[in-house]
C-alpha positions, -999 to 999 in steps of 0.1 A, spaced: 153 -782 -193 138 -793 -163 134 -775 -127 162 -800 -115 184 -788 -141 176 -753 -141 182 -752 -99 218 -774 -109 227 -745 -132 215 -718 -112 237 -732 -81 267 -737 -105 263 -699 -115 263 -686 -80 294 -708 -69 313 -698 -94 308 -664 -95 320 -666 -55 349 -684 -65 362 -661 -94 343 -626 -92 357 -606 -115 376 -630 -133 344 -649 -140 334 -630 -180 308 -656 -188 293 -692 -181 281 -713 -213 258 -744 -212 266 -765 -242 259 -801 -255 227 -816 -254 211 -793 -223 215 -765 -244 198 -778 -275 171 -792 -261 175 -826 -267 191 -841 -232 181 -874 -216 172 -881 -179 209 -897 -181 228 -868 -202 250 -846 -183 255 -811 -182 282 -795 -201 294 -760 -194 322 -738 -205 339 -712 -182 348 -681 -201 374 -662 -180 389 -626 -191 428 -635 -184 450 -665 -188 447 -694 -162 463 -727 -153 440 -752 -165 448 -778 -135 447 -754 -111 414 -739 -121 400 -778 -124 414 -781 -89 395 -746 -74 359 -757 -93 366 -796 -77 345 -793 -46 316 -770 -57 313 -793 -88 318 -826 -69 290 -815 -39 263 -806 -70 268 -837 -89 265 -861 -56 241 -838 -43 217 -842 -74 232 -876 -93 240 -857 -120 275 -855 -139 289 -820 -144 317 -815 -170 337 -785 -174 357 -770 -195 377 -736 -196 389 -707 -217 394 -673 -218 374 -645 -238 400 -642 -265 405 -676 -272 364 -681 -271 357 -656 -296 386 -660 -316 399 -694 -319 379 -713 -349 379 -753 -340 351 -772 -340 346 -772 -303 342 -732 -298 323 -732 -335 296 -752 -319 293 -736 -284 293 -707 -299 263 -719 -324 245 -740 -298 256 -728 -265 234 -706 -239 247 -680 -214 238 -687 -182 
């Protein structure tokens, strides 16, 4: 993972901690950046794991300025998904299985 991606991840992590505080359980990097096979055009895939249930649309709106600012500043696409801790650990669909296997907690 290159230095710019590391900086973006750090800034994303700091911003999410500021927005969510104690509600934030963990942040997981997944996809090509986590696997180490990213190309210069690869996006940054992030799973935001919250402790309690939430409204997906409201949370997307809540992070939109943070994520848009980082995307524009670094000319990169950051894709975020949300889940609860319970869903992340107990749902056995391919999406969560892959993230549990390949994802990196940040």
